[in-house]
N, C-alpha and C positions, 0 to 999 in steps of 0.2 A: 504494500500500500504506500502510495506517495503522499506525504504530508508536508505542507508548506508551513514554515515558521516565519511570521512577519513581525519583526521587532520595530515597532513604531514608537513615536513619542507623542502621546495624546496632548491635546490642548484642553482648555476649559469649555470649549464649545462643542456640544454633542453633534451639531450639524456638520461642522468641519471634520470631526472625527469619523463621521459616517462616510465621508469621502475617502478617508484613509483606509477604511474597510473595503470600500469599492475598489480602490487601486490595488490593495493587497490581493484581492481575489482575482483581478484581471491579470496579475503577474504570477499567478500561482503555478504555472507551467505543468498543467495536467494533474495537479494534486486532487485527491479525493476529499481531503480535509485541510482547511486553512485555519491555523491557530494564531490568534492575536493575544495581547497581554490582558491581564487584569486592568480594570479602569480604562479600557479602550473608549468607553462612552464619554468619560471625563476624568482627567487626572486628579490625583489626590492634592490636598493643600488648599481646597476651596470648599464652601458649603455644598454638601451633596444632596440634601433634601430637595432643593429647587430643580435638580436635573433628573431625579429618580422617576422612572416610569414602570408600569407593569409589563409583563412579558407580551401582552397583547397591545401595548402602546405603540406609538408611531416609530420610535427608534428601533426597537426589536423587530417590529414588523418590516421596516425597511431593510434591516440586515437579512431577514428571512427572504425577502424578495430578491436581494442580490444573490443569496445562496442558491435559490431555485433557478434563477436565470442562468447561472453558471454550472448547475448540477454538482454542487459541492456541499459539504457540511462546514459551516463556519462556527468557530469557538471564539468568543470574545467577551471580555469583562464589561459589565454594566452595573447599574444600581437600580433596585426596585424598592417601592415604598414598603415600610414596615412600622406602622404607628407613628410615633414621634422620632423614629430613627429610619434608616434605610437598611436594605440587605445588599451585601456584596455578592452579586450574582454572576455566574459564568454562563452566558447564553450559549446553547448548543442548538443550531438551527440549520435546516436544509430541507430537501424534498421529503415530505411525510415525517418531518421531525422538527419539534420546536419545544425545547425544555430548558429549564434553568437549574443550575446547581448553586445553592446558597452556601457560601463559605462557612465551614464549621468552626475552624480555629481562628479566632480574631487576634490581630497583632497588638497585644498589650505587652509590649517589650521594647527595650532600647529607648525608653522615654516617650514612646508613642502609645496612645490608648484608643485603638480602633473601636472598642466596645462602647465608647462614649456616644458615638454617632451611628454605629452599625450594629444591627441585631444578628445573632449567630443563626446559622442553619443547623440542621440535625441529621440529614439523611445523605448518604453517598449516592452518586448518580453514575450509572453506566448506560451505554447506548450501543447500537450496532451500525456498522457501515460495511457493506459487502460481506456480511456474514461474520465479521470480526467484532468482538466486544471491546470497547474502549471505555476507560474511566476518565474522570476529570477531578482536578483539585486546584486550589488557589493559594499561591504565595506561601503564607505562614503554615499552611497545611503540610508543607514539605518537611517540617520538623517533627511530624507525627507519623511514625512508620505504621502504626496500627490502621490508619485510614488506607494506606496503600495496600496493605495485606487484605483488608476488607474488600477493596476493589478487585484484587486478584481472585479472592474467593468467589466474587460474583462473575468471574470469567474474563476480566480485563487482561488483554495481552499487551496493552500500552496504556499509560496514564498521561493525559494531556494537562499540562499545568500552565495556567496564566498567572503572571506575577508582576508586581511593581515593587521590586526589592529595595529596601532602604539602604542607602549608602553609609559607609563608615569603615573604620579600620577592621580588616579581616573579613568584611562581609562578602566580597567576591569569592574568597577562598571557601567560606562557609557555603555559599550558594552552590559552587561546583561539587563540593564534598557531599552535600545533602542530595543533590540530584543523582549522583552516582550511588550513594548509599541506598536511596529509596528504590532504585532499579534493582539492586542486589536483594533488598528485603523482599520484594514481591516478584523477583525474576521476570520482570516485564520491561519493555522499553519505557523510558520516561522522556517525554518531549516537553521541555520547559521553556516557555516563551515569556521574556520579560520586557518591560518598558525600557527603551533606550535611555541612556543617561542624558538628562535635559540641561545639564549645567547647573549652576547655583541659582535656585529660584528663591532663595531667602526663606525657606520653609523647612521645618523638621519632618514634614510628611515624607513617607516612602514614595519617591517619584521615579525610581528606577536606576539601575546601573548597567543595563544592557546585558551582555554575556549570556544570551539565550543558549541553552545547552541541551543536547540530545544524548542520552546514555543508553547503552544496550543492556540486556538482562544480566550480563556479566560485570556490569559497572564500568565498562569502557566508554570513554567519550567518543561519540560518533562525529559530532561537530559542535563547535562553540563559536558564537559570533563575537564581534568586538563590542565596545560600549556604544557605538554609533548606530543610528537608524540603518537597518540592514535587513536582509532576508535570505532564506535558503530553503531548499527542498531536500527531504530525505526519503529514501525508499526503504521501508521497514520490511524485513523478511521475518515473518512470524514463525518460520521453522526454527529460528534461533531461540525463540521463547520455549518451544517444545524441547529443544536440546538442553537449554539451561535448566529447565525443570526436571529433566531426566538425570543430569549429572550433578546438579546442585539442588536437591529436593527440599529446600528449607521450608516451603509451605507444607509439604507432606510430613516433614519431620518435627513439626512444632509439638511441644508438650505444654499445654496450657495449665497454669496453676491458679489457684484462688486463695485469697487470704482468709 
């Protein structure tokens, strides 16, 4: 399966960001899935309530139309209403498909408190493309191996991650380490697409470092982008997943304990 990774730098205007989605899909070079970052709809660092829309609202509906027009599945971060907060939602949309994954693990770390304005999700999400089961996760989720194992238990051969990673000392190294570790944990491909580094915006919000990374089920880096706006396509051979799970059966060998 060919998957496109589009490392954009979102603005604060959902309409202009919709054009970034449109351009990414046009350049996807025969991909079946096009992955864009968390917060594609609107970057962090500004109030999110005014831009949040439901999955059947105009922004997500426009992304769906783009996906249908090009016969692809688009994965892109947006924000949906949730009472007096919003939900950090990863939209998954294409022909006969339109669902959202609400980020489970909120980024209350490194001096940032996402939970102040964002409500957490509770359920993992998987979907099928051409008979292959794929899972999704968002940014801080990548620090929690149990979610990736749960997605593998639901049949995921690859986990698509949208991120807007916070900059700081050692954060790039942590990002790569975590992508590779999660691939090993669930013996799946991990396709992690981050926001490009936007420069100094004068905000403590996690606005991206670039370095989108794809890791195979053995934890090897297949490709890693720079910090700049860029894109790539990867061809995933899911026979590698079967091989990894045969020679490194960590999912089958688990021994769960309870306190």
